[in-house]
C-alpha positions in Angstrom: 0.0 0.0 0.0 1.5 3.4 -1.0 2.1 6.3 1.3 -0.5 8.3 -0.7 -3.1 5.6 0.1 -2.5 5.9 3.8 -2.6 9.7 3.6 -6.0 9.5 1.8 -7.3 7.2 4.5 -6.0 9.1 7.5 -6.5 12.7 6.4 -9.8 12.6 4.6 -12.5 12.6 7.3 -15.3 11.5 4.9 -13.3 8.7 3.4 -12.3 7.3 6.8 -15.8 7.7 8.2 -17.2 5.9 5.1 -14.7 3.1 5.4 -15.4 2.6 9.1 -18.9 1.4 8.2 -17.3 -1.6 6.6 -15.5 -2.1 9.9 -18.9 -1.8 11.7 -21.1 -4.1 9.6 -18.5 -6.7 8.9 -19.0 -7.9 12.5 -22.3 -9.3 11.3 -20.8 -10.9 8.2 -18.0 -12.6 10.2 -19.3 -13.5 13.6 -22.9 -14.2 12.7 -23.3 -15.0 9.0 -20.1 -16.9 8.4 -19.0 -17.9 11.9 -21.2 -18.7 14.9 -24.7 -18.7 13.5 -24.2 -21.8 11.2 -22.5 -23.7 14.0 -25.0 -22.7 16.8 -27.9 -23.3 14.5 -26.8 -26.9 13.9 -25.7 -27.7 17.4 -28.1 -25.6 19.6 -31.2 -24.4 17.8 -31.7 -27.3 15.3 -29.8 -30.1 17.0 -32.8 -32.4 16.9 -32.8 -32.7 13.1 -30.3 -34.4 10.7 -27.3 -32.7 9.1 -29.1 -32.5 5.8 -32.2 -31.0 7.4 -30.3 -28.3 9.3 -28.4 -27.4 6.1 -31.7 -27.1 4.2 -33.2 -24.9 6.9 -30.1 -22.6 6.9 -30.2 -22.4 3.1 -33.9 -21.5 3.2 -33.3 -18.8 5.7 -30.6 -17.2 3.5 -32.9 -17.5 0.5 -35.9 -15.8 2.2 -33.7 -12.9 3.4 -32.1 -12.4 0.0 -35.4 -12.5 -1.9 -37.0 -9.9 0.4 -34.1 -7.5 0.0 -33.8 -8.3 -3.7 -37.3 -7.1 -4.6 -37.1 -4.0 -2.5 -33.5 -2.7 -3.1 -34.1 -0.7 -6.3 -37.2 1.0 -5.0 -35.5 1.9 -1.8 -32.6 3.3 -3.8 -34.9 5.5 -5.8 -36.5 6.8 -2.6 -33.1 7.6 -1.2 -32.1 9.5 -4.3 -35.2 11.7 -4.3 -35.4 12.3 -0.5 -31.7 12.9 0.1 -32.1 10.1 2.6 -29.4 7.6 2.0 -27.9 8.1 5.5 -31.4 7.9 7.2 -32.3 4.7 5.4 -28.8 3.3 6.0 -29.3 3.9 9.7 -32.9 2.4 9.7 -31.6 -0.8 8.2 -28.6 -0.8 10.4 -30.8 -0.5 13.5 -33.0 -3.4 12.2 -30.0 -5.6 11.6 -28.2 -4.7 14.9 -31.4 -5.1 17.0 -32.3 -8.5 15.4 -28.7 -9.8 15.9 -28.6 -8.7 19.5 -32.0 -10.4 20.1 -30.4 -13.8 19.2 -29.0 -13.6 22.7 -32.5 -14.3 24.0 -33.4 -17.3 21.8 -33.9 -20.5 23.7 -32.3 -23.9 22.8 -34.3 -25.8 20.2 -36.2 -22.7 18.9 -34.8 -22.9 15.4 -37.7 -21.1 13.9 -37.3 -17.9 16.0 -33.5 -18.0 15.4 -34.0 -18.3 11.7 -36.5 -15.4 11.7 -34.1 -13.1 13.6 -31.3 -14.2 11.3 -33.5 -13.3 8.3 -34.3 -9.8 9.8 -30.6 -9.3 10.6 -29.6 -10.3 7.0 -32.2 -7.9 5.7 -30.8 -5.1 7.8 -27.3 -5.9 6.7 -28.1 -6.1 3.0 -30.5 -3.1 3.0 -27.9 -0.8 4.7 -25.2 -2.1 2.3 -27.1 -0.7 -0.7 -27.1 2.9 0.7 -23.5 2.5 1.9 -22.4 1.5 -1.6 -24.3 4.4 -3.1 -22.4 6.9 -0.9 -19.1 5.8 -2.5 -19.6 8.3 -5.3 -20.0 11.0 -2.6 -16.6 10.4 -1.0 -14.4 9.3 -3.9 -13.6 10.6 -7.4 -13.8 8.0 -10.2 -10.0 7.5 -10.3 -10.0 6.9 -6.5 -12.9 4.5 -6.3 -10.9 1.2 -6.6 -8.6 2.5 -3.8 -11.4 3.7 -1.5 -13.6 0.7 -2.0 -10.6 -1.5 -1.3 -9.8 0.4 1.8 -13.3 -0.1 3.0 -13.2 -3.8 2.5 -9.8 -4.0 4.0 -11.0 -2.3 7.2 -14.0 -4.5 7.1 -11.9 -7.6 7.2 -9.8 -6.2 10.0 -12.7 -4.9 12.1 -14.7 -8.1 11.6 -11.6 -10.1 12.4 -10.8 -8.2 15.6 -14.3 -8.7 17.1 -14.5 -12.2 15.9 -11.1 -13.1 17.5 -12.4 -11.6 20.8 -15.6 -13.6 20.5 -13.7 -16.8 19.7 -11.5 -16.3 22.8 -14.7 -15.9 24.8 -16.0 -19.3 23.7 -12.6 -21.0 24.3 -12.1 -19.5 27.8 -15.6 -18.4 29.0 -14.6 -18.6 32.7 -12.3 -15.6 32.2 -15.3 -13.5 31.3 -17.5 -14.8 34.1 -19.5 -17.0 31.7 -20.9 -20.4 32.5 -20.3 -22.1 29.1 -19.2 -21.7 25.5 -22.9 -21.6 24.5 -23.4 -18.5 26.8 -20.3 -17.0 25.2 -21.7 -17.4 21.7 -25.0 -15.8 22.9 -23.0 -12.8 24.3 -21.2 -12.6 21.0 -24.4 -12.0 19.1 -25.2 -9.2 21.5 -21.7 -7.7 21.0 -22.1 -7.6 17.3 -25.3 -5.5 17.6 -23.5 -3.0 19.8 -20.3 -2.9 17.7 -22.4 -2.4 14.5 -24.2 0.6 15.9 -21.2 2.4 17.5 -19.0 2.3 14.4 -21.9 3.6 12.2 -21.8 6.9 14.0 -18.8 8.4 12.1 -20.5 7.8 8.7 -23.8 9.4 10.0 -21.8 12.4 11.4 -19.2 13.2 8.8 -20.2 11.8 5.4 -22.1 14.4 3.3 -25.2 13.5 1.3 -24.9 14.3 -2.4 -26.8 17.4 -3.6 -30.3 16.7 -5.0 -30.8 17.6 -8.7 -34.5 18.6 -8.0 -36.4 20.5 -5.2 -37.6 19.0 -2.0 -40.7 16.9 -2.2 -43.5 15.7 0.0 -43.6 12.0 1.1 -46.4 11.2 -1.3 -44.5 12.9 -4.1 -41.3 11.0 -3.2 -43.0 7.6 -3.4 -44.9 8.4 -6.6 -41.7 9.9 -8.2 -39.6 7.0 -6.9 -41.8 4.5 -8.8 -41.7 6.5 -12.0 -38.0 7.1 -11.6 -37.4 3.4 -11.0 -38.9 2.5 -14.3 -37.0 5.3 -16.0 -33.8 4.1 -14.4 -34.3 0.6 -15.6 -34.6 1.8 -19.2 -31.6 4.2 -18.6 -29.6 1.3 -17.2 -30.3 -0.8 -20.3 -29.0 2.1 -22.5 -25.7 2.1 -20.6 -24.4 -1.1 -22.1 -21.3 -1.5 -19.9 -23.2 -1.2 -16.6 -26.1 -3.4 -17.9 -23.8 -6.2 -19.0 -21.6 -5.9 -15.9 -24.7 -6.4 -13.7 -25.5 -9.7 -15.5 -21.9 -10.9 -15.2 -21.7 -9.9 -11.6 -25.0 -11.7 -10.9 -23.4 -15.1 -11.7 -19.9 -14.9 -10.3 -20.8 -13.0 -7.1 -23.4 -15.8 -6.5 -20.6 -18.2 -6.0 -18.7 -15.8 -3.7 -21.8 -15.1 -1.5 -22.6 -18.8 -1.3 -19.1 -19.7 -0.2 -19.2 -17.0 2.5 -22.5 -18.1 3.9 -22.2 -21.9 3.6 -18.4 -22.6 4.2 -18.7 -23.4 7.9 -21.8 -25.5 7.3 -19.9 -27.4 4.6 -17.0 -28.1 6.9 -19.2 -29.3 9.6 -21.1 -31.6 7.2 -17.7 -33.2 6.4 -17.1 -33.8 10.1 -14.4 -31.2 10.8 -14.3 -29.9 14.4 -16.2 -26.6 14.8 -13.2 -25.0 16.6 -11.0 -25.7 13.5 -13.6 -24.1 11.2 -13.7 -20.9 13.4 -9.9 -20.7 13.3 -10.1 -21.0 9.5 -12.5 -18.1 9.4 -10.2 -15.9 11.4 -7.5 -16.8 8.9 -9.7 -15.4 6.1 -10.3 -12.2 8.0 -6.7 -11.3 8.7 -5.4 -12.4 5.3 -8.4 -10.5 3.8 -7.3 -7.2 5.3 -4.1 -6.6 3.3 -5.3 -8.7 0.4 -8.4 -6.5 -0.3 -6.2 -3.4 -0.3 -3.5 -5.2 -2.4 -6.0 -6.2 -5.0 -6.7 -2.5 -5.6 -3.0 -2.0 -6.3 -3.1 -5.0 -8.7 -6.0 -3.5 -10.5 -4.1 -0.2 -11.0 -1.3 -2.1 -12.7 -3.1 -4.7 -14.8 -6.6 -3.1 -15.0 -9.7 -3.7 -13.0 -11.1 -6.2 -15.5 -8.0 -8.4 -15.5 -7.9 -8.3 -11.7 -11.5 -9.5 -11.7 -10.6 -12.3 -14.1 -7.8 -13.3 -11.7 -10.1 -13.4 -8.7 -12.8 -15.4 -10.6 -10.2 -17.9 -11.7 -8.8 -18.4 -8.2 -12.4 -18.9 -6.9 -13.0 -21.6 -9.5 -9.8 -23.4 -8.5 -10.7 -23.1 -4.8 -14.2 -24.5 -5.5 -12.8 -27.5 -7.3 -10.3 -28.1 -4.5 -13.0 -27.7 -1.8 -15.0 -30.6 -3.3 -12.0 -32.9 -2.7 -10.9 -32.0 0.8 -10.6 -34.6 3.5 -8.3 -33.1 6.2 -8.6 -30.1 8.5 -5.4 -28.6 7.0 -7.1 -28.7 3.6 -9.8 -26.4 5.0 -7.1 -24.1 6.3 -5.5 -23.9 2.8 -9.0 -23.3 1.4 -9.6 -20.5 3.8 -6.2 -18.9 3.1 -6.9 -19.0 -0.7 -10.3 -17.4 -0.3 -8.9 -14.7 2.0 -6.5 -13.6 -0.9 -9.4 -12.8 -3.3 -12.7 -12.4 -1.4 -12.3 -8.8 -0.5 -10.7 -8.0 -3.8 -13.5 -9.3 -6.0 -16.1 -7.5 -3.8 -14.3 -4.2 -3.7 -13.4 -4.1 -7.4 -17.0 -5.1 -8.4 -18.4 -2.2 -6.4 -15.9 0.3 -7.7 -16.1 -0.9 -11.3 -19.9 -0.4 -11.3 -19.5 3.0 -9.6 -17.4 4.2 -12.5 -20.0 3.1 -15.1 -23.0 5.0 -13.7 -24.2 8.6 -13.3 -23.3 9.9 -9.8 -26.6 11.7 -9.2 -28.5 8.3 -9.7 -26.1 6.2 -7.7 -28.8 5.2 -5.1 -31.0 3.7 -7.8 -28.2 2.1 -9.8 -26.7 0.6 -6.7 -30.2 -0.5 -5.8 -30.2 -2.7 -9.0 -26.6 -3.7 -8.3 -27.5 -5.0 -4.8 -30.8 -6.4 -6.0 -29.0 -8.7 -8.4 -26.5 -9.4 -5.6 -29.3 -10.5 -3.3 -31.0 -12.6 -6.0 -27.7 -14.3 -6.7 -27.7 -15.1 -3.0 -31.0 -16.8 -3.6 -29.8 -19.1 -6.3 -26.6 -20.4 -4.5 -28.1 -21.3 -1.1 -31.1 -22.8 -2.9 -28.8 -25.0 -5.0 -26.9 -26.1 -1.9 -30.1 -26.9 0.0 -31.8 -28.8 -2.9 -28.7 -30.8 -3.9 -27.9 -31.6 -0.3 -31.4 -33.1 0.3 -31.5 -35.0 -3.0 -28.0 -36.4 -3.1 -27.1 -36.2 0.6 -23.6 -35.2 -0.6 -22.3 -31.8 0.4 -19.4 -32.3 -2.1 -21.7 -32.6 -5.0 -23.7 -29.5 -4.1 -20.5 -27.5 -4.0 -19.4 -28.5 -7.5 -22.4 -26.6 -9.0 -20.7 -23.3 -8.1 -18.1 -23.9 -10.9 -20.9 -23.3 -13.4 -21.6 -19.9 -11.8 -17.9 -18.8 -11.9 -17.5 -19.9 -15.5 -20.7 -18.1 -16.7 -19.7 -15.0 -14.8 -16.2 -14.9 -16.2 -17.5 -15.4 -19.8 -20.1 -12.6 -19.5 -17.4 -10.3 -17.9 -15.4 -10.7 -21.1 -18.3 -9.1 -23.0 -18.3 -6.0 -20.8 -16.5 -2.9 -22.2 -14.7 -1.2 -19.3 -14.0 2.6 -19.4 -10.2 1.8 -19.0 -10.3 -0.1 -22.3 -11.1 3.0 -24.3 -8.3 5.2 -22.9 
């Protein structure tokens, strides 16, 4: 990372405040979504069922959350653009996510349905807030800086999520130090800590990041909703006329599906193969702390070889990792898998966000990122559903994972059809 990059991060209050939201909400992605929830769901809330049944329940919970957010994201983005309300809506969804996550602390053993419901609400809060967070990227960074700032955000997200997750893991390993009765109680406290962490580190963004100026006068609530619907239809047609952005959304839909599915189902996959839960948690920590420098480093790679080639590189590594994951049999294999994912996970997410940001009009970023996140959410419907269905039909978690190779191959091919701005310089 260059000295200029550090100066940009440390001296620009808006950039730093925006990036800290990644630090805030990554606690949910790490401790809850990828870490403790799949383990606790299988061993505590859904222990009475079989491995295949609990995997199907978890896949269904992810599907429901993704579908609800997918159908609402573009409309919410249109409202945000017309009401100058991106920060307000971001906080509303953040509050929903943080409160639902903290409430997992109260769910009794065996009550898998309530746990799944709160997880769905937490996921909706996480994904909904992410749409407005992404849309604010154009307010804090110029086009030439978007790869860098987006990478910094993901890098801080991996670091922040990893720090809290490491503390939470230590709590489960040594609960007596914290005055807790058992590892199970430590996990419950961890859910509560995520909600608090998420809210506290959202404050800088709410305080220091400026809303973009509105291109039209202030409107009433009824006018905002009516205008948002009309604007949504207009934006869809506008999006189709911006060929690079339109094609990129379709390509991103496929390859990011594989990424999101790996994030959400990796621990469940390891448990299905019989690996110890403690080893799987350590592997997740490995992803976080490798992901911090790797996400930033991928921005530097993109500046040298182009954003498009860097995305090809990340997709190719993911395809190799998926093929390898279908053959693993030892715990150290899972560690190798985690390390490889850590090298590219933040990079492919950050570069996808910044690449799309360069292709769209800044004054409509809420709407356009609404479509971006809508397809991201719907891609998260396809992956977990494939995992759930193939797991029940074949009873083989390995076979269900192989299907992700098709998603990476399709996404990579479609990406080759996308004309990037850098290709015309």
